[in-house]
PLY file of the C-alpha trace (Angstrom):
ply
format ascii 1.0
element vertex 359
property float x
property float y
property float z
element edge 358
property int vertex1
property int vertex2
end_header
-0.11 -0.21 0.19
3.18 2.71 0.84
4.60 2.00 -2.61
1.51 2.76 -4.63
0.76 5.92 -2.10
4.14 6.98 -2.55
3.72 6.41 -6.63
0.89 8.82 -6.49
2.26 11.34 -4.75
5.15 11.78 -7.14
1.97 11.18 -10.02
0.14 14.29 -8.04
3.78 16.06 -8.04
4.28 15.55 -11.44
0.61 16.41 -13.12
1.08 19.29 -11.42
4.42 20.29 -13.09
2.51 19.46 -15.91
-0.47 22.49 -15.28
2.28 25.08 -16.49
3.39 23.28 -19.97
1.77 26.00 -22.67
1.07 22.66 -25.01
-0.73 21.10 -22.02
-2.55 24.82 -22.01
-3.21 24.89 -25.84
-4.80 21.62 -25.60
-8.71 22.21 -24.17
-9.72 18.26 -23.36
-5.87 17.20 -22.42
-5.71 20.13 -19.61
-9.83 19.37 -18.51
-8.29 15.50 -17.88
-5.22 16.23 -16.15
-6.97 18.90 -13.36
-9.28 16.15 -13.06
-6.67 13.57 -12.25
-5.57 15.65 -9.63
-8.58 16.64 -8.01
-9.20 13.17 -8.02
-5.80 12.31 -6.58
-5.30 15.16 -4.27
-7.21 14.37 -1.62
-5.38 10.78 -0.96
-2.13 11.88 -1.56
-3.06 14.88 1.09
-4.44 11.73 3.34
-1.12 9.99 2.39
1.50 13.25 3.84
-0.83 13.35 6.58
0.09 9.43 7.39
3.61 9.94 6.74
3.95 12.70 8.71
2.93 10.56 12.38
4.96 7.66 11.36
7.99 10.06 11.48
6.28 11.32 14.80
5.88 8.10 15.95
9.45 7.26 15.35
10.45 9.97 16.65
8.51 9.00 19.86
9.80 5.93 19.59
13.04 7.41 20.10
12.42 10.25 23.29
10.78 7.07 24.90
13.64 5.06 24.28
16.31 7.20 26.29
14.05 7.89 29.34
13.66 5.92 32.50
10.19 4.81 33.73
10.60 7.41 36.49
11.58 11.29 34.08
8.73 13.38 34.30
8.46 13.00 30.41
8.13 9.13 30.06
4.28 9.61 30.91
3.68 12.05 28.36
5.38 9.95 25.82
3.90 7.15 26.69
0.42 9.60 25.87
1.66 10.93 22.80
2.46 7.49 21.36
-0.86 5.94 22.44
-2.40 9.22 20.95
-0.26 8.84 17.68
-0.95 5.00 17.10
-4.56 5.61 17.27
-4.05 8.11 14.90
-2.39 6.27 12.42
-4.54 3.24 12.68
-7.54 5.53 11.39
-5.38 7.15 8.65
-4.59 3.83 7.70
-8.22 2.82 7.38
-9.37 6.12 5.19
-6.62 5.16 3.54
-7.65 1.76 2.20
-11.47 3.16 2.10
-9.49 6.05 -0.26
-8.04 3.28 -2.54
-11.12 1.79 -2.93
-11.73 2.07 -6.86
-14.23 4.99 -7.15
-16.62 5.44 -9.37
-15.21 8.81 -11.88
-18.36 9.79 -12.19
-19.61 10.77 -8.70
-18.38 14.36 -8.95
-20.98 15.21 -12.04
-24.33 16.35 -12.59
-26.88 14.10 -12.86
-29.62 14.17 -15.44
-32.76 12.46 -13.69
-35.48 11.24 -15.90
-39.28 9.98 -13.55
-41.42 7.75 -16.23
-44.88 6.66 -14.93
-44.81 2.91 -15.50
-48.30 0.23 -14.74
-50.94 1.92 -12.38
-52.16 4.34 -15.07
-53.82 7.72 -12.88
-51.85 6.70 -9.77
-48.56 6.52 -11.04
-48.98 9.50 -12.38
-49.06 11.01 -9.13
-47.04 9.26 -7.66
-44.48 10.02 -10.13
-45.08 13.76 -9.80
-44.25 13.21 -6.04
-41.59 11.24 -6.42
-40.16 14.06 -8.40
-41.12 16.53 -5.54
-39.06 14.24 -3.31
-35.97 14.44 -5.06
-36.08 18.21 -5.36
-36.87 18.76 -2.22
-33.89 16.35 -1.08
-31.74 18.74 -3.63
-32.82 21.79 -1.76
-31.19 20.35 1.63
-28.36 19.29 -0.32
-27.90 22.40 -1.82
-28.04 21.31 -5.10
-29.82 23.02 -8.16
-32.36 21.28 -10.16
-34.04 22.74 -13.88
-36.62 21.13 -15.67
-36.08 20.06 -18.67
-38.96 18.65 -19.97
-42.09 17.63 -18.61
-45.35 15.65 -19.89
-48.57 16.02 -17.33
-51.45 13.72 -17.20
-54.79 14.91 -16.73
-55.16 14.49 -13.16
-51.97 16.87 -12.50
-49.81 14.15 -12.09
-46.33 13.38 -14.39
-46.42 11.28 -16.95
-42.38 11.85 -17.57
-40.09 13.99 -16.66
-36.70 15.22 -17.34
-34.67 17.28 -15.21
-30.91 17.79 -14.62
-29.33 18.34 -10.93
-26.71 20.20 -10.86
-24.04 20.13 -7.66
-21.31 18.55 -6.15
-21.16 14.50 -5.42
-25.36 14.81 -6.91
-24.46 11.40 -8.88
-22.37 10.00 -5.78
-25.88 10.44 -3.42
-28.72 9.50 -6.43
-26.96 6.71 -8.59
-28.36 4.22 -6.51
-32.25 6.24 -7.01
-32.13 4.20 -10.53
-34.76 1.64 -10.97
-38.18 0.74 -10.37
-40.09 2.57 -7.91
-43.39 1.03 -6.16
-46.25 2.44 -4.52
-49.04 0.32 -2.27
-51.84 2.81 -1.13
-55.96 3.51 -1.59
-55.83 5.74 -4.61
-58.17 9.07 -3.53
-60.79 7.90 -6.58
-60.82 4.04 -4.83
-64.63 4.00 -3.30
-63.66 0.97 -1.66
-60.83 1.43 0.09
-58.99 -1.08 -1.83
-55.11 -0.96 -1.80
-53.71 -0.08 -5.09
-50.23 -1.10 -6.26
-48.26 1.00 -9.22
-44.97 1.66 -10.13
-42.77 4.50 -11.42
-38.97 4.53 -13.41
-36.66 6.17 -12.15
-33.10 6.50 -14.26
-30.43 8.88 -12.94
-27.46 9.57 -15.30
-24.55 11.45 -14.64
-23.91 14.89 -17.26
-21.02 14.46 -19.90
-18.41 17.17 -19.59
-18.51 19.23 -23.40
-14.62 17.58 -23.89
-15.93 14.22 -23.31
-18.95 14.39 -26.64
-19.09 16.78 -29.06
-22.58 16.78 -31.07
-21.74 18.03 -34.49
-25.06 20.06 -35.50
-25.23 18.66 -39.03
-26.36 15.07 -37.33
-29.26 16.74 -35.40
-32.41 17.66 -36.63
-33.97 20.52 -34.62
-37.68 21.18 -34.17
-39.72 24.55 -33.06
-42.82 24.04 -32.00
-44.99 25.84 -29.34
-45.01 24.79 -25.84
-47.87 23.57 -23.89
-48.82 23.55 -20.31
-47.96 26.16 -17.80
-46.39 28.83 -19.22
-48.96 31.79 -19.30
-49.73 33.88 -22.63
-46.15 32.70 -23.88
-47.99 28.95 -24.37
-49.24 28.43 -27.60
-47.87 31.62 -29.24
-44.42 31.31 -29.32
-42.14 28.67 -31.23
-40.09 28.35 -28.02
-40.01 24.44 -27.34
-37.32 22.61 -29.11
-37.00 18.99 -30.24
-33.73 17.05 -31.03
-33.12 14.19 -32.71
-29.66 12.55 -33.48
-29.72 11.32 -37.00
-26.98 8.80 -35.95
-28.84 7.59 -33.24
-31.87 8.29 -32.89
-31.85 9.58 -29.83
-34.49 12.32 -28.93
-34.69 15.12 -26.88
-37.20 17.72 -25.73
-37.14 20.63 -23.92
-39.58 23.52 -23.05
-39.34 24.96 -20.18
-37.69 28.07 -21.12
-39.30 30.64 -23.25
-36.27 31.32 -25.08
-35.74 28.92 -27.62
-31.47 29.17 -27.54
-31.97 28.48 -23.72
-34.08 25.38 -24.54
-31.51 24.13 -27.33
-28.82 24.56 -25.19
-30.41 22.39 -21.70
-31.87 19.56 -24.71
-28.17 19.53 -25.81
-27.25 18.75 -22.18
-29.21 15.92 -21.92
-28.47 14.26 -25.21
-25.23 14.56 -24.26
-25.62 12.58 -21.45
-27.36 10.05 -23.16
-24.71 9.50 -26.24
-22.09 9.47 -23.09
-23.94 6.44 -21.90
-24.97 5.23 -24.86
-20.79 4.96 -25.32
-20.59 3.20 -22.36
-23.07 0.81 -22.79
-21.36 0.32 -26.58
-17.88 -0.34 -24.48
-19.21 -2.55 -22.00
-21.98 -4.89 -22.50
-22.45 -5.49 -19.13
-23.31 -2.05 -18.40
-25.83 -2.13 -21.50
-27.38 -5.15 -19.38
-26.98 -3.46 -16.14
-29.21 -0.04 -18.04
-32.14 -2.51 -18.96
-31.92 -4.01 -14.81
-32.38 -0.39 -13.81
-34.83 0.58 -15.66
-36.75 -2.48 -16.97
-40.30 -2.26 -18.39
-41.62 -0.40 -16.02
-43.46 -3.31 -14.23
-43.97 -3.90 -10.85
-42.07 -6.62 -10.42
-39.01 -5.32 -11.46
-38.53 -3.57 -7.90
-35.88 -1.91 -6.07
-37.84 0.06 -3.61
-41.75 0.06 -2.17
-43.76 2.66 -0.86
-46.70 1.06 1.65
-48.31 3.59 3.07
-50.93 1.65 5.32
-47.75 1.02 7.09
-45.67 4.01 6.94
-42.99 1.93 5.41
-40.62 2.53 2.80
-38.34 -0.70 1.87
-35.40 -1.29 -0.04
-35.01 -4.20 -1.79
-31.17 -4.38 -2.22
-30.33 -4.28 1.00
-33.59 -5.32 2.76
-33.59 -2.03 4.00
-37.15 -0.58 6.36
-37.39 2.66 6.78
-40.52 4.38 9.30
-41.09 6.71 8.11
-42.91 7.64 4.64
-43.68 11.62 5.18
-40.00 12.13 6.27
-38.74 10.45 2.91
-41.48 12.14 0.28
-40.33 15.67 1.84
-36.93 14.59 0.74
-35.00 13.15 4.10
-33.77 10.54 2.00
-30.40 10.15 3.71
-31.64 7.36 5.58
-32.01 5.30 2.36
-29.13 6.82 0.71
-26.56 6.85 3.59
-26.99 2.56 3.85
-27.17 2.19 0.07
-23.47 4.17 -0.34
-22.40 2.07 3.11
-23.51 -0.98 1.25
-21.69 -0.70 -2.27
-18.61 0.99 -0.98
-18.15 -2.24 1.85
-18.88 -4.40 -1.50
-16.36 -2.66 -3.74
-13.78 -2.52 -0.47
-13.88 -6.83 -0.10
-13.63 -7.12 -3.79
-10.27 -4.97 -4.07
-8.86 -6.65 -1.02
-9.56 -9.73 -2.54
-8.43 -8.94 -5.73
-5.07 -7.80 -4.07
0 1
1 2
2 3
3 4
4 5
5 6
6 7
7 8
8 9
9 10
10 11
11 12
12 13
13 14
14 15
15 16
16 17
17 18
18 19
19 20
20 21
21 22
22 23
23 24
24 25
25 26
26 27
27 28
28 29
29 30
30 31
31 32
32 33
33 34
34 35
35 36
36 37
37 38
38 39
39 40
40 41
41 42
42 43
43 44
44 45
45 46
46 47
47 48
48 49
49 50
50 51
51 52
52 53
53 54
54 55
55 56
56 57
57 58
58 59
59 60
60 61
61 62
62 63
63 64
64 65
65 66
66 67
67 68
68 69
69 70
70 71
71 72
72 73
73 74
74 75
75 76
76 77
77 78
78 79
79 80
80 81
81 82
82 83
83 84
84 85
85 86
86 87
87 88
88 89
89 90
90 91
91 92
92 93
93 94
94 95
95 96
96 97
97 98
98 99
99 100
100 101
101 102
102 103
103 104
104 105
105 106
106 107
107 108
108 109
109 110
110 111
111 112
112 113
113 114
114 115
115 116
116 117
117 118
118 119
119 120
120 121
121 122
122 123
123 124
124 125
125 126
126 127
127 128
128 129
129 130
130 131
131 132
132 133
133 134
134 135
135 136
136 137
137 138
138 139
139 140
140 141
141 142
142 143
143 144
144 145
145 146
146 147
147 148
148 149
149 150
150 151
151 152
152 153
153 154
154 155
155 156
156 157
157 158
158 159
159 160
160 161
161 162
162 163
163 164
164 165
165 166
166 167
167 168
168 169
169 170
170 171
171 172
172 173
173 174
174 175
175 176
176 177
177 178
178 179
179 180
180 181
181 182
182 183
183 184
184 185
185 186
186 187
187 188
188 189
189 190
190 191
191 192
192 193
193 194
194 195
195 196
196 197
197 198
198 199
199 200
200 201
201 202
202 203
203 204
204 205
205 206
206 207
207 208
208 209
209 210
210 211
211 212
212 213
213 214
214 215
215 216
216 217
217 218
218 219
219 220
220 221
221 222
222 223
223 224
224 225
225 226
226 227
227 228
228 229
229 230
230 231
231 232
232 233
233 234
234 235
235 236
236 237
237 238
238 239
239 240
240 241
241 242
242 243
243 244
244 245
245 246
246 247
247 248
248 249
249 250
250 251
251 252
252 253
253 254
254 255
255 256
256 257
257 258
258 259
259 260
260 261
261 262
262 263
263 264
264 265
265 266
266 267
267 268
268 269
269 270
270 271
271 272
272 273
273 274
274 275
275 276
276 277
277 278
278 279
279 280
280 281
281 282
282 283
283 284
284 285
285 286
286 287
287 288
288 289
289 290
290 291
291 292
292 293
293 294
294 295
295 296
296 297
297 298
298 299
299 300
300 301
301 302
302 303
303 304
304 305
305 306
306 307
307 308
308 309
309 310
310 311
311 312
312 313
313 314
314 315
315 316
316 317
317 318
318 319
319 320
320 321
321 322
322 323
323 324
324 325
325 326
326 327
327 328
328 329
329 330
330 331
331 332
332 333
333 334
334 335
335 336
336 337
337 338
338 339
339 340
340 341
341 342
342 343
343 344
344 345
345 346
346 347
347 348
348 349
349 350
350 351
351 352
352 353
353 354
354 355
355 356
356 357
357 358
């Protein structure tokens, strides 16, 4: 481990030095990649330097103790310091092992969030609206910004489909385990007999692509402009501000009608398109990721659930880790950490175990 950390420190110094190279400054992509690499290993290098300093201090302490007698007034102080240093070194070693666990390179990215009503008719669209509100509230708690890109509403003020961008530090690292089918069990307002219905909503969480990663040629786009629909006041259905982008090589279609400005709508739609193209590239490179994507979203059927929201029992169950939280109203108000934290810890532990077996 020490050899690997020393090599990382050397790499960090070399990368930092490269930033001053005029040739690198002229290459936008290479410069961005170098900065990203520095930021990724920077915290680990800082932790390693703290660990190395603690080891040096422990060696000095042991040398001091070796020259002291038990009756020396400094002996007790030096002995206490040694115990504190040993505990600190143990904690730092645990932190280093955790940091050395392979990380998802997308963790620091913004998120393209897509929610679609699945089985369950109007009730599914109502729950899709509640889920979007839940994620919006969670974003507020985290200090993130959420922007709606496209919205299709149902006749009962639910949501058939919505696309949004979540901007904020670590957004993907916190939301990436939300992708999948969310099942709801409750008595709909329209159910006169009081019978519990089960509906499903699909959630997809995509990391937003950097401009240097995905380039979209204008000649590969078909741009359709049309009148906005839904809420929006006098501008609705009077100006062609809504934009639909079709990426001709892949057939991917993205719409945006959130802004009154056609230019702004196009810019937002491009962000979603690039995220989908980046995902498509990864799926092409690794067939396993393609299978993961299909597993995540599935067909929207109730049986493909990752989580169940049971209203009669005030319970949220995450089926992947067998976690049950009896705080349904709080969860729907955006208090998601009771679910997110155990999921992050579970999958992080899995990665650490895999890394340990690999060594």
